[in-house]
C-alpha positions as CSV (number, residue, x, y, z in Angstrom):
1,X,25.4,-7.9,26.8
2,X,25.8,-5.7,23.7
3,X,26.5,-8.0,20.9
4,X,26.9,-7.3,16.8
5,X,26.9,-9.9,14.4
6,X,28.5,-7.7,11.0
7,X,27.1,-10.4,8.5
8,X,24.0,-10.3,9.9
9,X,23.6,-6.3,9.2
10,X,25.4,-7.1,6.0
11,X,22.8,-9.4,4.8
12,X,20.0,-7.9,6.5
13,X,20.6,-4.6,3.6
14,X,20.9,-7.1,0.8
15,X,17.7,-8.6,1.6
16,X,16.2,-5.3,2.3
17,X,17.1,-3.8,-0.7
18,X,15.9,-7.4,-2.6
19,X,12.6,-6.8,-0.6
20,X,12.5,-3.0,-1.9
21,X,12.6,-4.8,-5.2
22,X,10.1,-7.2,-5.0
23,X,7.9,-5.3,-3.5
24,X,7.9,-2.5,-6.2
25,X,7.3,-5.6,-8.4
26,X,4.3,-6.5,-6.6
27,X,3.0,-3.0,-6.7
28,X,3.6,-2.3,-10.2
29,X,2.0,-5.4,-10.9
30,X,-1.2,-5.7,-8.9
31,X,-1.6,-2.0,-7.5
32,X,-5.3,-0.9,-8.6
33,X,-6.1,-4.7,-9.4
34,X,-6.6,-6.3,-6.3
35,X,-7.8,-4.7,-2.8
36,X,-5.1,-2.9,-0.6
37,X,-5.6,-5.4,2.0
38,X,-4.3,-8.2,-0.1
39,X,-1.2,-6.0,-1.6
40,X,-0.3,-4.7,1.7
41,X,0.2,-8.4,3.1
42,X,1.8,-9.6,0.0
43,X,4.1,-6.7,0.3
44,X,5.3,-7.0,3.9
45,X,4.9,-11.0,4.2
46,X,7.4,-11.1,1.1
47,X,9.7,-8.3,2.7
48,X,9.8,-10.2,6.2
49,X,10.5,-13.5,4.3
50,X,13.5,-12.3,2.4
51,X,14.8,-10.2,5.4
52,X,14.4,-13.0,8.0
53,X,15.7,-15.6,5.3
54,X,19.2,-13.2,5.2
55,X,19.1,-13.3,9.0
56,X,19.2,-16.7,9.2
57,X,22.0,-17.7,7.0
58,X,24.3,-15.1,8.4
59,X,23.7,-16.3,11.9
60,X,24.3,-20.1,10.9
61,X,26.9,-19.0,8.5
62,X,28.3,-16.8,11.6
63,X,26.5,-17.6,15.1
64,X,27.8,-14.5,16.5
65,X,23.9,-13.8,18.6
66,X,23.3,-17.0,19.7
67,X,26.3,-19.2,19.6
68,X,28.3,-22.3,18.0
69,X,25.9,-24.6,20.2
70,X,22.4,-23.4,19.0
71,X,24.1,-24.0,15.0
72,X,25.4,-27.3,15.7
73,X,22.2,-28.7,17.8
74,X,19.4,-26.4,16.8
75,X,19.7,-24.5,13.3
76,X,17.9,-26.7,11.8
77,X,14.8,-25.3,14.0
78,X,14.9,-22.1,12.4
79,X,14.3,-23.6,8.8
80,X,11.0,-24.5,9.9
81,X,10.0,-21.7,11.7
82,X,10.9,-18.9,8.7
83,X,7.8,-18.9,6.7
84,X,5.4,-19.1,9.6
85,X,7.4,-16.8,11.4
86,X,7.6,-13.8,8.6
87,X,5.3,-14.8,5.4
88,X,2.7,-16.1,7.4
89,X,2.8,-13.6,10.7
90,X,3.5,-10.3,8.7
91,X,1.3,-11.1,5.8
92,X,-1.6,-11.2,8.5
93,X,-0.5,-8.1,9.9
94,X,-0.1,-6.4,6.8
95,X,-3.7,-7.0,5.9
96,X,-4.9,-6.0,9.4
97,X,-3.3,-3.0,9.3
98,X,-4.2,-1.8,5.8
99,X,-7.6,-2.7,6.8
100,X,-7.9,-0.2,10.0
101,X,-6.0,2.4,7.7
102,X,-8.0,2.4,4.9
103,X,-11.3,3.0,6.8
104,X,-13.2,6.0,6.0
105,X,-14.1,8.2,8.7
106,X,-15.8,10.9,9.3
107,X,-18.5,12.9,6.6
108,X,-19.8,10.1,3.9
109,X,-21.9,12.6,1.9
110,X,-22.0,11.3,-2.0
111,X,-22.2,13.4,-5.0
112,X,-25.4,12.9,-6.4
113,X,-24.6,13.7,-10.0
114,X,-21.6,12.9,-12.3
115,X,-20.3,13.2,-15.3
116,X,-17.9,11.0,-17.0
117,X,-14.5,12.1,-19.1
118,X,-13.4,10.0,-21.1
119,X,-10.2,10.4,-23.5
120,X,-10.2,9.4,-26.9
121,X,-7.5,11.0,-28.0
122,X,-5.2,8.6,-30.6
123,X,-3.0,7.7,-27.6
124,X,-5.7,5.6,-26.4
125,X,-5.1,3.1,-29.1
126,X,-2.5,2.1,-27.6
127,X,-3.0,2.5,-24.2
128,X,-6.8,0.7,-23.8
129,X,-7.4,-1.0,-27.4
130,X,-9.7,-2.9,-26.4
131,X,-12.1,0.2,-25.1
132,X,-11.6,-1.5,-21.4
133,X,-12.3,2.3,-19.9
134,X,-15.8,2.5,-22.0
135,X,-16.5,-0.9,-20.4
136,X,-15.1,0.3,-17.0
137,X,-17.9,3.0,-17.5
138,X,-21.3,1.2,-18.7
139,X,-20.2,-1.3,-14.9
140,X,-19.4,2.2,-12.7
141,X,-23.4,3.4,-14.3
142,X,-25.0,-0.1,-13.9
143,X,-23.6,-0.4,-10.8
144,X,-25.1,3.2,-9.0
145,X,-27.5,3.7,-7.2
146,X,-31.1,4.5,-8.4
147,X,-31.7,8.7,-8.3
148,X,-28.2,9.5,-9.3
149,X,-27.5,11.5,-12.7
150,X,-24.8,10.9,-14.9
151,X,-23.4,12.8,-18.1
152,X,-20.6,10.7,-19.9
153,X,-17.9,13.3,-22.4
154,X,-15.2,11.9,-24.6
155,X,-12.7,14.1,-25.6
156,X,-9.5,14.7,-27.5
157,X,-8.7,18.2,-29.0
158,X,-12.4,18.8,-28.9
159,X,-14.9,17.6,-26.4
160,X,-18.2,15.6,-27.7
161,X,-21.6,15.1,-25.3
162,X,-22.3,11.8,-25.3
163,X,-25.3,12.0,-22.8
164,X,-26.4,14.8,-21.3
165,X,-27.5,14.5,-17.3
166,X,-29.7,11.5,-17.1
167,X,-31.4,10.5,-13.9
168,X,-31.0,6.4,-13.5
169,X,-34.6,5.8,-12.5
170,X,-34.8,2.7,-14.0
171,X,-32.6,-0.4,-15.9
172,X,-34.5,1.4,-19.2
173,X,-32.3,4.8,-18.4
174,X,-29.4,2.1,-17.8
175,X,-29.6,0.6,-20.8
176,X,-29.9,3.7,-23.0
177,X,-26.5,5.6,-21.1
178,X,-24.1,2.5,-21.8
179,X,-25.8,1.5,-25.5
180,X,-24.3,5.2,-26.3
181,X,-21.1,4.3,-24.5
182,X,-20.9,1.4,-27.2
183,X,-21.5,3.8,-30.0
184,X,-18.5,5.5,-29.4
185,X,-16.1,5.7,-32.1
186,X,-12.4,5.2,-32.1
187,X,-10.1,7.2,-30.6
188,X,-8.2,10.0,-32.4
189,X,-6.9,13.6,-32.5
190,X,-5.2,15.3,-29.9
191,X,-5.4,15.9,-25.7
192,X,-7.0,18.9,-24.3
193,X,-8.0,18.3,-20.4
194,X,-8.9,21.9,-19.8
195,X,-11.4,21.9,-22.6
196,X,-13.0,19.1,-21.7
197,X,-13.0,20.4,-17.9
198,X,-14.4,23.7,-19.2
199,X,-16.9,21.9,-20.8
200,X,-17.8,19.9,-17.8
201,X,-18.5,22.5,-15.7
202,X,-20.8,24.6,-17.7
203,X,-22.9,21.3,-18.6
204,X,-23.2,21.0,-14.5
205,X,-23.5,25.1,-14.1
206,X,-26.8,24.4,-16.7
207,X,-28.3,21.0,-16.0
208,X,-28.0,20.1,-12.1
209,X,-30.2,21.1,-9.3
210,X,-29.2,23.6,-7.0
211,X,-27.7,22.0,-3.9
212,X,-27.3,18.8,-5.4
213,X,-23.4,17.6,-4.7
214,X,-21.6,16.9,-7.8
215,X,-18.4,15.2,-9.3
216,X,-16.7,14.7,-11.9
217,X,-14.4,11.6,-13.0
218,X,-11.6,12.3,-15.5
219,X,-9.7,9.4,-17.3
220,X,-6.5,10.0,-19.5
221,X,-3.6,8.8,-20.4
222,X,-1.7,11.8,-21.6
223,X,-1.2,15.6,-21.5
224,X,-1.9,19.2,-22.4
225,X,-1.5,22.7,-21.4
226,X,-4.1,24.5,-19.2
227,X,-4.4,27.6,-17.6
228,X,-4.8,25.2,-14.0
229,X,-5.9,28.4,-12.0
230,X,-8.7,29.2,-14.5
231,X,-10.0,26.0,-15.6
232,X,-10.1,24.9,-11.9
233,X,-11.6,27.6,-9.6
234,X,-15.1,27.5,-10.7
235,X,-14.6,23.6,-9.5
236,X,-13.1,24.8,-6.0
237,X,-16.4,27.9,-5.6
238,X,-19.2,24.8,-6.6
239,X,-16.8,22.6,-4.2
240,X,-16.9,20.1,-7.1
241,X,-14.6,17.5,-6.5
242,X,-12.4,15.8,-10.0
243,X,-11.2,12.5,-9.4
244,X,-8.7,11.2,-12.3
245,X,-7.4,8.2,-13.0
246,X,-4.8,8.0,-15.1
247,X,-3.7,4.9,-17.6
248,X,-0.5,4.8,-18.6
249,X,2.0,5.2,-15.8
250,X,5.4,6.1,-18.6
251,X,3.3,9.6,-18.9
252,X,4.9,11.2,-16.2
253,X,4.5,14.5,-16.8
254,X,0.3,13.8,-17.7
255,X,0.3,11.8,-14.1
256,X,1.3,14.8,-12.2
257,X,-1.1,17.0,-13.9
258,X,-4.1,14.3,-12.9
259,X,-2.2,14.4,-10.1
260,X,-2.7,18.5,-9.5
261,X,-5.9,18.4,-10.8
262,X,-7.4,16.0,-8.3
263,X,-5.3,17.9,-5.0
264,X,-6.4,21.1,-6.1
265,X,-9.9,20.0,-6.0
266,X,-10.2,17.8,-3.1
267,X,-10.4,15.1,-5.5
268,X,-8.6,11.7,-5.3
269,X,-5.6,10.4,-7.9
270,X,-5.6,7.0,-9.3
271,X,-2.6,6.0,-11.2
272,X,-4.1,2.5,-12.3
273,X,-0.7,2.2,-15.1
274,X,-2.7,-0.6,-16.5
275,X,-5.9,-0.2,-18.0
276,X,-7.2,-3.3,-16.1
277,X,-7.3,-1.5,-13.2
278,X,-9.7,1.6,-14.0
279,X,-12.9,-0.2,-13.1
280,X,-11.6,-1.1,-9.8
281,X,-10.7,2.9,-9.8
282,X,-14.4,3.9,-10.6
283,X,-15.7,1.5,-7.4
284,X,-13.0,3.5,-5.4
285,X,-14.1,6.4,-6.1
286,X,-17.9,6.1,-6.5
287,X,-17.5,4.5,-2.8
288,X,-16.6,7.9,-1.8
289,X,-12.8,7.8,-1.6
290,X,-9.2,6.9,-2.7
291,X,-8.5,3.5,-0.3
292,X,-4.7,4.3,0.3
293,X,-2.6,1.9,1.2
294,X,0.5,2.2,3.6
295,X,2.9,2.6,1.2
296,X,1.8,5.2,-1.1
297,X,0.5,9.0,-1.1
298,X,-2.8,9.9,0.1
299,X,-5.1,12.5,-1.2
300,X,-8.1,14.3,-1.0
301,X,-9.9,14.7,2.2
302,X,-7.0,12.5,4.3
303,X,-4.1,14.1,2.7
304,X,-3.2,16.0,6.1
305,X,-5.7,14.2,8.5
306,X,-5.1,11.6,11.3
307,X,-3.8,9.2,8.5
308,X,-0.6,10.3,9.1
309,X,-0.2,9.5,12.4
310,X,-2.0,6.3,11.8
311,X,0.6,5.1,9.2
312,X,3.7,5.8,11.7
313,X,2.1,3.7,14.4
314,X,1.2,1.0,11.8
315,X,4.3,1.1,10.6
316,X,6.0,0.8,14.2
317,X,4.0,-2.0,15.1
318,X,5.3,-4.0,11.6
319,X,8.8,-3.6,12.3
320,X,8.3,-4.4,15.6
321,X,6.7,-8.4,14.8
322,X,9.5,-8.6,12.1
323,X,12.2,-8.0,15.0
324,X,9.7,-11.0,17.1
325,X,9.5,-12.8,13.7
326,X,13.3,-13.3,14.0
327,X,13.1,-14.1,17.6
328,X,10.8,-16.8,16.7
329,X,13.3,-17.9,13.9
330,X,16.2,-17.9,16.4
331,X,13.6,-19.4,18.6
332,X,15.2,-17.0,21.8
333,X,13.3,-15.4,24.0
334,X,15.8,-12.9,24.8
335,X,16.1,-11.5,21.7
336,X,13.5,-11.9,20.4
337,X,12.7,-9.0,23.2
338,X,15.7,-7.2,22.2
339,X,14.5,-7.7,18.0
340,X,10.7,-6.2,18.2
341,X,12.2,-3.0,20.6
342,X,15.2,-2.6,17.6
343,X,12.3,-3.5,15.0
344,X,10.0,-0.7,16.3
345,X,12.5,1.7,16.3
346,X,13.3,0.5,12.7
347,X,9.3,0.9,11.9
348,X,9.0,4.6,14.2
349,X,11.9,5.7,11.6
350,X,10.4,4.0,8.4
351,X,7.5,5.2,9.2
352,X,8.6,9.1,9.3
353,X,10.0,8.3,6.0
354,X,7.4,7.3,4.3
355,X,4.7,9.6,6.0
356,X,7.3,12.5,4.8
357,X,8.6,11.8,1.7
358,X,4.9,10.5,0.2
359,X,3.3,13.7,0.9
360,X,6.6,15.6,-0.8
361,X,7.8,16.0,-4.2
362,X,10.1,13.1,-4.2
363,X,9.3,10.1,-6.1
364,X,7.2,7.1,-4.1
365,X,10.0,4.0,-4.9
366,X,12.8,6.3,-3.6
367,X,10.8,7.2,-0.7
368,X,9.9,3.7,-0.3
369,X,13.4,2.6,-0.8
370,X,15.3,4.4,2.0
371,X,12.1,2.8,4.3
372,X,12.6,-0.5,3.8
373,X,16.8,-0.1,3.8
374,X,16.2,1.8,7.2
375,X,13.9,-0.9,8.4
376,X,16.6,-3.6,7.7
377,X,19.5,-1.9,8.9
378,X,18.0,-1.0,12.3
379,X,16.7,-4.1,13.2
380,X,20.0,-5.4,12.2
381,X,21.9,-3.5,14.5
382,X,18.7,-4.4,17.8
383,X,21.7,-6.2,19.5
384,X,24.5,-3.1,19.6
385,X,21.3,-0.6,20.6
386,X,19.1,-2.9,23.0
387,X,21.6,-5.2,25.7
388,X,20.6,-8.3,25.2
389,X,18.7,-9.9,28.6
390,X,19.1,-13.4,30.0
391,X,21.8,-15.9,31.6
392,X,25.1,-14.9,30.2
393,X,23.6,-12.6,27.2
394,X,22.9,-14.4,23.6
395,X,25.2,-16.2,22.6
396,X,25.4,-19.3,25.8
397,X,23.3,-21.7,24.2
398,X,19.7,-21.6,23.9
399,X,17.0,-19.6,25.5
400,X,14.0,-20.8,23.8
401,X,10.9,-20.1,24.1
402,X,10.3,-24.0,24.6
403,X,12.0,-26.4,27.3
404,X,14.4,-28.3,25.7
405,X,14.6,-32.2,26.1
406,X,18.4,-31.6,27.3
407,X,17.0,-30.0,30.1
408,X,15.4,-33.2,31.4
409,X,18.4,-34.7,31.5
410,X,20.0,-32.5,33.9
411,X,16.9,-32.4,36.1
412,X,16.8,-36.3,36.6
413,X,20.3,-36.5,37.6
414,X,19.6,-34.0,40.2
415,X,16.6,-35.4,41.4
416,X,19.0,-38.9,41.6
417,X,21.6,-37.3,43.5
418,X,19.1,-35.8,45.9
419,X,17.5,-39.4,46.2
420,X,21.3,-41.4,46.8
421,X,21.9,-38.5,50.0
422,X,18.6,-39.5,51.2
423,X,19.5,-42.7,51.9
424,X,22.9,-42.5,53.5
425,X,21.4,-39.9,55.4
């Protein structure tokens, strides 16, 4: 039997939009500052809770799928299962799936030489008043393995050498580098990213040992005109990655430039939005790769790899689990099967939207909006797309996962009748 609750579809759409807005707040507030597994757990957990709440309210108001008997006798059970079945289940699934998605397989050859390019233009007084980017660079140097070599430059319209390529052979070498970073003066002047990259390549060409893999870490909050082909060609020829970190997310043009620089040199781009996330971005870069999460764009070696198919599969599973969660909330095994299939279909559509849209030129939040709404819409239409099985379909009472107390008197009455019949035989 196919049924449709129009109010449930409406509430599910509204809930999908609300879940998207809350998800964007979570990404804006904590992306780059907490681990991706926790971030994705929060993202999908809250989305499931909001959508589940909307669907439960719709069925309580207009019980087209479960029937009036469900609303009178069992609707209160739905409130008990709501949080465990949606928030808890999807938080765990989101965290687990993100862990698998973020695994780095294949070549794990780390650079031996690093050049840090730190923006010290006038605008950094506002973007980084406490010089947390300097502190993050110091922390990174102290974490690096013995034998690594590090050079440090600051730049505005000029590029200043703070420390040449120095081997981290002992604590004294690290202390010397961190002391030089502490002595960096106040931000001043304009931004010239192209000149900074030219200077870094000249230094690497002159100072590094042949056949040692090198990488550049560039942090900036601004934009500057540069001949990208001329500046980046030597990096491509030398196979030297440039990992970029953008601080101020309002500088769209600057972040787009940093993203292009990273993509062209097979590096990674980190939009930390707030300077507090710089240290985490540095850690990710040093661990040899960006920890992409399920609802953002990928860059570097995984941009065109198996991660695309994996993302679609995992979002499909997220949708299926969300459908199963609704069945648990309604305590109806037939609806659970129906919603799980519909949720899987919605997850497949959402996964394709994310994978194709996030790797294109569309703003990521627009892509996520379409994906979230598509998942909520298709999920709400599950009972139209897939026939609900079971005795009499849904809407005829309760087809729960557990046997109900109401079934006991019925069985007892039948047993009593059988006893009386035997006595009169």
